[in-house]
Backbone as CSV, one residue per row, in Angstrom:
resi,resn,N_x,N_y,N_z,CA_x,CA_y,CA_z,C_x,C_y,C_z
1,MET,-16.887,103.086,134.534,-15.830,102.225,134.715,-15.228,101.849,133.583
2,MET,-15.837,101.431,132.489,-15.326,101.082,131.291,-14.210,102.349,130.613
3,ASN,-14.797,103.511,130.870,-13.645,104.653,130.415,-12.512,104.628,131.281
4,LYS,-12.605,104.414,132.524,-11.404,104.482,133.477,-10.363,103.231,132.963
5,VAL,-11.179,102.004,132.834,-10.178,100.735,132.400,-9.623,101.178,130.876
6,SER,-10.429,101.776,130.160,-9.882,102.127,128.748,-8.713,103.026,128.968
7,LEU,-8.897,104.034,129.811,-7.744,104.945,130.035,-6.448,104.497,130.595
8,GLY,-6.672,103.609,131.444,-5.665,102.696,132.218,-4.744,101.882,131.120
9,VAL,-5.450,101.194,130.279,-5.122,100.394,129.230,-4.115,101.214,128.270
10,ALA,-4.756,102.278,127.768,-4.066,103.164,127.004,-2.778,103.675,127.571
11,ALA,-2.961,104.190,128.816,-1.556,104.637,129.456,-0.552,103.588,129.597
12,LEU,-0.908,102.397,130.023,0.041,101.268,129.965,0.580,100.975,128.629
13,LEU,-0.262,100.863,127.550,0.329,100.796,126.176,1.316,101.821,125.692
14,GLY,1.000,103.054,126.075,1.920,104.261,125.888,3.153,104.057,126.575
15,THR,3.124,103.567,127.815,4.606,103.403,128.551,5.152,102.328,127.730
16,LEU,4.624,101.181,127.439,5.186,100.074,126.797,5.785,100.676,125.318
17,SER,5.182,101.417,124.705,5.525,101.918,123.479,6.925,102.650,123.438
18,VAL,6.855,103.669,124.580,8.064,104.404,124.768,9.138,103.543,125.127
19,ALA,8.922,102.549,125.905,9.978,101.611,126.267,10.385,100.908,125.154
20,VAL,9.434,100.535,124.130,10.027,99.670,123.059,10.876,100.633,122.110
21,PHE,10.447,101.772,121.886,11.183,102.750,121.223,12.303,103.282,121.607
22,VAL,12.535,103.507,122.897,13.549,103.928,123.581,14.894,102.998,123.554
23,GLU,14.505,101.619,123.811,15.442,100.539,124.093,16.202,100.264,122.800
24,PRO,15.512,100.277,121.452,16.304,100.139,120.208,17.032,101.211,119.984
25,ALA,16.811,102.368,120.237,17.634,103.684,119.924,19.063,103.771,120.900
26,SER,18.828,103.261,122.220,19.843,103.091,123.135,20.976,101.934,122.632
27,ALA,20.366,100.881,122.129,20.995,99.743,121.636,21.684,100.308,120.269
28,GLN,21.162,101.134,119.542,21.804,101.504,118.150,22.939,102.276,118.407
29,ASN,22.817,103.305,119.463,23.944,104.068,119.834,25.318,103.245,120.169
30,THR,24.946,102.256,121.122,25.876,101.507,121.487,26.800,100.771,120.329
31,ARG,25.806,100.240,119.421,26.367,99.595,118.249,27.182,100.510,117.280
32,MET,26.666,101.704,117.218,27.437,102.765,116.454,28.779,103.026,116.880
33,GLN,28.898,103.156,118.539,30.102,103.403,119.233,31.099,102.378,119.069
34,GLN,30.535,101.136,119.067,31.228,99.936,118.862,31.855,99.636,117.324
35,GLY,30.851,100.112,116.464,31.534,100.034,114.971,32.330,101.205,114.753
36,THR,32.152,102.574,115.422,33.419,103.548,115.290,34.589,103.033,115.799
37,SER,34.653,102.281,116.990,35.898,101.757,117.682,36.518,100.614,116.640
38,ARG,35.526,99.920,116.295,36.314,99.026,115.183,36.868,99.538,114.156
39,MET,36.349,100.622,113.399,36.641,101.188,112.430,38.136,101.925,112.624
40,ALA,38.118,102.588,113.889,39.511,103.245,114.259,40.685,102.340,114.730
41,SER,40.022,101.259,115.102,41.159,100.109,115.360,41.578,99.595,114.040
42,SER,40.871,99.369,113.039,41.320,98.975,111.712,42.144,99.823,111.002
43,GLY,41.754,101.234,111.190,42.558,102.451,110.495,43.705,102.426,111.205
44,SER,43.739,102.135,112.535,45.324,102.032,113.191,46.012,101.323,112.737
45,ARG,45.394,99.848,112.513,46.149,98.629,111.857,46.756,99.086,110.576
46,MET,45.981,99.791,109.827,46.546,100.000,108.409,47.695,101.053,108.527
47,GLN,47.374,101.878,109.264,48.499,103.102,109.576,49.646,102.339,110.078
48,GLY,49.495,101.390,110.947,50.552,100.770,111.665,51.497,99.804,110.590
49,ASN,50.772,99.307,109.741,51.596,98.621,108.655,52.328,99.396,107.942
50,LEU,51.637,100.857,107.367,52.274,101.664,106.610,53.644,102.049,107.296
51,THR,53.477,102.276,108.547,54.498,102.813,109.503,55.659,101.726,109.416
52,MET,55.320,100.591,109.559,56.532,99.522,109.805,57.195,99.176,108.372
53,ALA,56.654,99.281,107.243,57.085,99.071,106.032,57.190,100.378,105.236
54,GLY,55.964,100.765,104.621,55.745,101.828,103.768,56.465,103.015,104.070
55,LYS,56.142,103.475,105.336,56.864,104.718,105.904,58.416,104.776,105.937
56,ARG,58.903,103.780,106.136,60.345,103.621,106.095,60.675,103.586,104.779
57,PHE,60.171,102.952,103.822,60.700,103.110,102.629,60.484,104.619,101.998
58,ILE,59.239,105.344,102.287,59.056,106.618,101.967,60.185,107.562,102.204
59,ASN,60.641,107.376,103.610,61.645,108.336,104.286,62.966,108.058,103.767
60,LYS,63.401,106.827,103.253,64.660,106.616,102.866,64.849,107.160,101.401
61,ALA,63.593,106.902,100.593,63.624,107.271,99.244,63.603,108.644,98.992
62,ALA,62.847,109.316,99.950,62.711,110.749,99.866,63.985,111.464,100.175
63,ILE,64.628,111.082,101.169,66.176,111.649,101.557,67.148,111.182,100.259
64,GLY,67.008,110.184,99.913,68.189,109.627,98.920,67.795,110.544,97.703
65,GLY,66.558,110.767,97.349,66.338,111.363,96.149,66.499,112.883,96.177
66,MET,66.434,113.275,97.309,66.793,114.697,97.671,68.366,115.036,97.564
67,PHE,68.999,114.386,98.020,70.448,114.312,97.927,71.060,114.251,96.538
68,GLU,70.348,113.280,95.767,70.925,113.422,94.381,70.482,114.503,93.580
69,VAL,69.267,114.890,93.680,68.887,116.298,93.237,69.801,117.525,93.625
70,ARG,70.076,117.759,94.897,70.622,118.789,95.443,72.267,118.524,95.179
71,SER,72.690,117.430,95.234,74.303,117.382,94.827,74.399,117.539,93.465
72,SER,73.544,117.283,92.764,73.592,117.375,91.164,73.347,118.877,90.656
73,GLN,72.606,119.557,91.564,72.451,120.894,91.307,73.773,121.573,91.613
74,LEU,74.525,121.265,92.489,75.867,121.649,92.964,76.716,121.418,91.649
75,ALA,76.761,119.989,91.172,77.513,119.680,89.968,77.420,120.820,88.862
76,LEU,76.102,120.941,88.727,75.915,122.029,87.345,76.568,123.299,87.708
77,LYS,76.724,123.670,88.922,77.288,125.055,89.248,78.707,124.844,89.293
78,LYS,79.445,123.823,89.720,80.616,123.596,89.864,81.704,123.022,88.886
79,SER,81.083,121.822,88.060,81.912,121.152,87.192,81.995,121.618,85.909
80,ARG,83.086,121.653,85.302,83.434,122.083,83.935,83.524,120.790,83.173
81,ARG,83.312,119.498,83.454,83.258,118.311,82.439,81.908,118.378,82.021
82,GLN,81.953,118.491,80.486,80.555,118.185,79.998,79.806,116.759,80.297
83,ASP,80.526,115.733,80.354,79.763,114.571,80.787,79.373,114.631,81.985
84,ILE,79.997,115.142,83.067,79.461,115.023,84.497,78.162,116.131,84.435
85,ARG,78.253,117.111,83.632,77.144,118.250,83.502,76.081,117.686,83.112
86,GLN,76.323,116.803,81.894,75.132,116.100,81.403,74.289,115.060,82.230
87,PHE,75.203,114.425,83.090,74.625,113.479,84.008,74.008,114.004,85.228
88,ALA,74.587,115.156,85.501,73.999,115.954,86.691,72.606,116.494,86.302
89,GLN,72.485,117.082,84.992,71.250,117.345,84.601,70.245,116.334,84.609
90,MET,70.729,115.178,84.105,69.737,114.089,83.859,69.217,113.828,85.376
91,MET,70.046,113.735,86.463,69.554,113.468,87.763,68.763,114.474,88.227
92,VAL,68.904,115.772,87.946,68.132,116.788,88.474,66.629,116.303,87.842
93,ASN,66.449,116.236,86.587,65.318,115.972,85.836,64.670,114.703,86.450
94,ALA,65.300,113.569,86.430,64.572,112.438,86.785,64.217,112.296,88.262
95,HIS,65.224,112.676,89.112,64.894,112.558,90.515,63.758,113.687,91.130
96,THR,63.914,114.895,90.488,62.673,115.761,90.696,61.462,115.132,90.447
97,GLN,61.242,114.531,89.257,59.943,113.833,88.826,59.715,112.726,89.997
98,VAL,60.483,111.835,90.318,60.566,110.716,91.080,60.034,111.321,92.746
99,ASN,60.832,112.391,92.908,60.474,112.882,94.261,59.155,113.353,94.482
100,GLY,58.568,114.096,93.324,57.286,114.626,93.381,55.957,113.547,93.264
101,GLN,56.544,112.551,92.711,55.684,111.471,92.575,55.479,110.583,93.874
102,LEU,56.659,110.561,94.540,56.660,109.913,95.912,55.940,110.753,96.950
103,LYS,56.035,112.150,96.861,55.566,113.083,97.755,53.928,112.992,97.595
104,GLN,53.478,112.825,96.365,52.082,112.842,96.167,51.528,111.483,96.916
105,ILE,52.124,110.308,96.560,51.852,109.104,97.091,51.764,109.231,98.528
106,ALA,52.589,109.827,99.151,52.735,109.795,100.654,51.654,110.842,101.158
107,ARG,51.352,111.749,100.691,50.295,112.681,100.905,48.696,112.027,101.058
108,THR,48.597,111.022,100.157,47.460,110.260,99.996,47.400,109.248,101.268
109,LYS,48.600,109.071,101.782,48.572,108.036,103.047,48.764,108.760,104.156
110,GLY,48.722,110.026,104.003,48.737,110.947,105.536,50.242,110.976,106.070
111,VAL,51.241,110.673,105.198,52.478,110.743,105.547,53.216,112.049,105.039
112,THR,54.178,112.655,105.568,54.760,113.921,105.347,56.193,113.338,104.993
113,VAL,56.536,113.683,103.902,58.007,113.456,103.503,58.994,114.347,104.107
114,PRO,60.294,113.912,104.342,61.284,114.858,104.875,61.429,116.140,104.261
115,ALA,61.635,117.067,104.782,61.812,118.405,104.254,63.341,118.793,103.920
116,ASN,64.074,118.097,104.710,65.672,118.362,104.738,66.242,117.062,104.797
117,LEU,67.682,116.984,104.485,68.519,115.925,104.411,68.788,115.440,105.804
118,ASP,68.955,114.014,106.055,69.316,113.748,107.315,70.806,114.119,107.586
119,ARG,71.211,113.590,108.796,72.734,114.126,109.080,73.949,113.662,108.314
120,SER,73.696,112.359,107.744,74.826,111.826,106.984,74.806,112.457,105.572
121,HIS,73.582,112.461,104.956,73.509,113.210,103.673,74.062,114.636,103.596
122,GLN,73.609,115.359,104.614,73.910,116.755,104.789,75.407,116.698,104.939
123,ARG,76.010,115.934,105.675,77.410,115.986,105.776,78.132,115.694,104.363
124,MET,77.760,114.718,103.449,78.188,114.551,102.277,78.103,115.744,101.292
125,TYR,76.923,116.284,101.557,76.754,117.755,100.528,77.560,118.703,101.062
126,ASN,77.769,118.928,102.263,78.658,119.785,102.772,80.018,119.739,102.391
127,GLN,80.634,118.622,102.291,81.834,118.125,101.944,82.121,118.496,100.357
128,LEU,80.988,118.166,99.756,81.136,118.448,98.168,81.128,119.935,97.873
129,ALA,80.353,120.656,98.658,80.235,121.979,98.614,81.744,122.780,98.849
130,ARG,82.527,122.242,99.459,83.841,122.748,99.827,84.954,122.625,98.669
131,LEU,84.625,121.573,97.689,85.499,121.241,96.727,85.280,121.932,95.431
132,ASN,86.410,121.827,94.542,86.308,122.580,93.330,87.123,121.616,92.408
133,GLY,86.954,121.878,91.216,87.883,121.398,89.986,87.575,119.831,89.957
134,ALA,88.696,119.079,89.716,88.807,117.646,89.519,88.368,116.975,91.044
135,ALA,88.761,117.551,92.098,88.524,117.132,93.527,87.131,117.013,93.478
136,PHE,86.298,118.102,93.118,84.783,117.937,93.126,84.332,117.024,92.239
137,ASP,84.699,116.640,90.937,84.188,115.832,90.095,84.182,114.388,90.637
138,ASN,85.510,114.062,91.101,85.759,112.747,91.511,84.929,112.534,92.854
139,ALA,84.781,113.548,93.756,83.956,113.140,94.826,82.433,113.162,94.579
140,TYR,82.052,114.164,93.553,80.716,113.883,93.046,80.253,112.734,92.456
141,LEU,81.150,112.090,91.712,80.773,110.817,90.947,80.817,109.611,92.152
142,LYS,81.849,109.671,93.143,81.770,108.759,94.201,80.474,108.821,95.011
143,ALA,80.128,110.241,95.455,78.862,110.218,96.142,77.653,109.802,95.311
144,GLN,77.542,110.101,94.022,76.318,109.359,93.288,76.315,107.891,93.031
145,HIS,77.608,107.515,93.152,77.766,105.963,93.068,77.136,105.340,94.400
146,MET,77.677,105.855,95.339,77.211,105.477,96.745,75.700,105.657,96.891
147,ALA,75.152,106.610,96.402,73.712,107.080,96.644,72.971,106.187,95.732
148,HIS,73.382,105.713,94.582,72.672,104.868,93.600,72.620,103.597,94.140
149,VAL,73.763,103.272,94.703,73.910,101.614,95.197,72.614,101.431,96.445
150,ALA,72.595,102.743,97.311,71.638,102.577,98.402,70.227,102.584,97.939
151,ALA,70.121,103.331,96.748,68.704,103.531,96.256,68.324,102.160,95.529
152,VAL,69.199,101.402,94.919,68.728,100.081,94.312,68.430,99.161,95.446
153,ASP,69.132,99.293,96.486,68.617,98.430,97.714,67.404,99.097,98.336
154,VAL,67.109,100.331,98.474,65.824,100.767,98.956,64.614,100.370,97.904
155,PHE,64.741,100.694,96.718,63.638,100.379,95.857,63.478,99.044,95.754
156,SER,64.428,98.192,95.655,64.312,96.841,95.604,63.440,96.196,96.620
157,ASN,63.881,96.635,97.953,63.008,96.274,99.016,61.632,96.844,98.872
158,GLY,61.575,98.137,98.309,60.250,98.742,98.344,59.390,98.129,97.384
159,SER,59.943,97.349,96.501,58.886,96.859,95.352,58.422,95.387,96.173
160,VAL,58.894,95.037,97.122,58.463,93.798,97.745,57.995,93.757,99.167
161,ALA,58.541,94.783,99.961,58.412,94.702,101.487,57.082,95.598,101.950
162,PRO,56.736,96.612,101.257,55.744,97.176,101.881,54.355,96.744,101.529
163,ARG,53.303,96.525,102.320,51.963,96.083,102.066,51.121,96.780,101.220
164,ASP,51.576,98.082,101.165,50.766,99.090,100.291,50.995,98.852,98.817
165,SER,49.979,98.618,98.144,50.119,98.455,96.604,50.634,99.488,95.874
166,ASP,50.259,100.796,96.210,50.803,101.844,95.502,52.287,102.215,95.551
167,LEU,52.631,101.919,96.954,54.215,101.962,97.054,55.038,100.889,96.382
168,LYS,54.505,99.751,96.447,55.087,98.654,95.607,55.150,99.096,94.238
169,SER,54.116,99.391,93.567,54.105,99.728,92.108,55.022,100.799,91.892
170,PHE,54.847,101.736,92.644,55.955,102.918,92.421,57.402,102.669,92.521
171,ALA,57.820,101.565,93.598,59.041,101.275,93.641,59.344,100.390,92.331
172,GLY,58.640,99.658,91.935,59.009,98.707,91.026,59.208,99.417,89.505
173,LYS,58.343,100.383,89.477,58.575,101.212,88.213,59.881,102.039,88.055
174,VAL,60.062,102.617,89.277,61.239,103.351,89.285,62.726,102.629,89.363
175,LEU,62.693,101.446,89.937,63.952,100.832,90.118,64.771,100.463,88.831
176,PRO,64.154,100.210,87.578,64.982,100.008,86.314,65.699,101.417,86.208
177,ASP,65.105,102.442,86.343,65.841,103.601,85.887,67.078,104.044,86.895
178,ILE,66.792,103.629,88.047,67.751,103.891,89.066,69.029,102.845,88.817
179,ARG,68.786,101.811,88.460,69.699,100.745,88.062,70.683,101.231,86.724
180,GLU,69.844,101.760,85.900,70.681,102.522,84.714,71.368,103.673,85.254
181,HIS,71.073,104.432,86.097,71.729,105.515,86.682,73.220,105.073,87.259
182,LEU,72.888,103.967,87.982,74.060,103.237,88.623,74.990,102.794,87.690
183,THR,74.627,102.274,86.440,75.604,102.054,85.371,76.222,102.943,84.908
184,MET,75.485,104.050,84.611,76.100,105.408,83.998,77.179,105.997,84.761
185,VAL,76.866,106.355,86.139,77.793,106.699,87.066,79.049,105.905,87.164
186,GLN,78.944,104.475,87.174,80.134,103.694,87.149,80.922,103.785,85.922
187,ASN,80.149,103.989,84.713,80.972,104.048,83.415,81.720,105.583,83.488
188,LEU,81.056,106.452,84.081,81.950,107.905,84.304,83.074,107.811,84.976
189,ARG,82.961,106.923,86.056,84.102,106.609,87.179,85.354,105.999,86.427
190,ASP,84.854,104.906,85.588,85.873,104.183,84.926,86.229,104.855,83.726
191,GLY,86.023,106.193,83.329,86.428,106.945,82.124,85.664,106.362,80.897
192,ASN,84.513,105.730,80.876,83.832,105.082,79.743,82.898,106.395,79.041
193,GLY,82.673,107.061,79.741,81.227,107.955,79.471,80.270,107.317,79.982
194,MET,79.027,107.972,80.021,77.941,107.405,80.845,77.139,106.864,80.108
195,GLY,77.143,106.690,78.735,76.224,105.654,77.854,75.058,106.598,77.621
196,ARG,73.928,105.671,77.464,72.611,106.145,77.001,71.658,105.540,77.767
197,MET,70.632,106.422,78.455,69.609,105.841,79.251,68.460,105.329,78.336
198,THR,67.829,104.256,78.507,67.035,103.723,77.708,65.546,103.569,78.418
199,GLY,65.675,103.744,80.109,64.391,103.694,80.648,63.508,104.659,80.245
200,ALA,62.089,104.465,80.673,61.028,105.490,80.378,61.168,106.643,81.137
201,GLY,61.571,106.697,82.429,61.894,107.639,83.269,62.605,108.947,82.631
202,SER,63.640,108.672,81.950,64.145,109.702,81.251,63.667,110.493,80.264
203,SER,62.538,110.008,79.589,61.808,110.764,78.468,60.541,111.410,79.162
204,ALA,60.282,110.709,80.285,59.152,111.291,81.130,59.404,112.529,81.990
205,ALA,60.643,112.603,82.124,61.261,113.572,83.179,60.896,114.961,82.643
206,PRO,60.502,115.903,83.592,60.500,117.534,83.265,61.774,118.056,83.014
207,THR,62.041,119.191,82.400,63.306,119.816,82.258,63.230,120.475,83.683
208,ALA,64.402,120.423,84.144,64.736,121.327,85.440,66.003,122.006,85.291
209,THR,66.066,123.193,85.748,67.395,123.948,85.815,68.404,123.714,87.079
210,ALA,69.507,124.355,87.081,70.672,124.185,88.129,70.037,124.798,89.400
211,ASP,69.130,125.594,89.370,68.553,126.398,90.484,67.338,125.836,90.983
212,SER,66.701,124.856,90.353,65.404,124.307,90.754,65.505,123.593,92.145
213,GLY,64.510,123.547,92.615,64.360,122.440,93.939,64.910,123.242,95.285
214,PRO,64.712,122.608,96.415,64.858,123.357,97.379,66.734,123.432,97.619
215,THR,67.038,124.450,98.508,68.432,124.565,98.872,68.692,124.345,100.491
216,PRO,69.440,123.358,100.687,69.773,123.037,102.146,70.277,124.580,102.793
């Protein structure tokens, strides 16, 4: 009789043990699923913040920088004015560097920068490509002036608007050089020469040739 009771008690304890160990495992799985959902939701919100502010900045800055490089490569092939060629080479060097930095930052955020110009910038490029001589020089300087006015606006907003600290820091560092570029192109349009660039970006920029970079 005692053996039967002992066996019964042992069986009951075994059942309780299984129940005790199974229940926490089930609850743990539920908590893990809930935690994963919260992390996904949090990641979505972070990406959403970048999409609302940072991604817009990345897109505008990338397209503007791409146009400045490509139109300046065109100037190196078409213009015969030494001052314009000097400015164009500086734009290729400086903006190739900036575009590369922006692409690297965008990659860490899971964002792909545009590979081609948008419709309005492509139209401006095509118009420049059809011109030669003085007509090209004047149109190129006008296009560069417009592009740098727009870039100052984009990078001014980029240094304060995005919630991403990497983008804000990047925009804040690049903005002074873009303002100097704007002053230079304005001086060229006024016939006063382009002056001298004092920003750090000019000395840090790698040398690029007229044929470097993508071709539309």
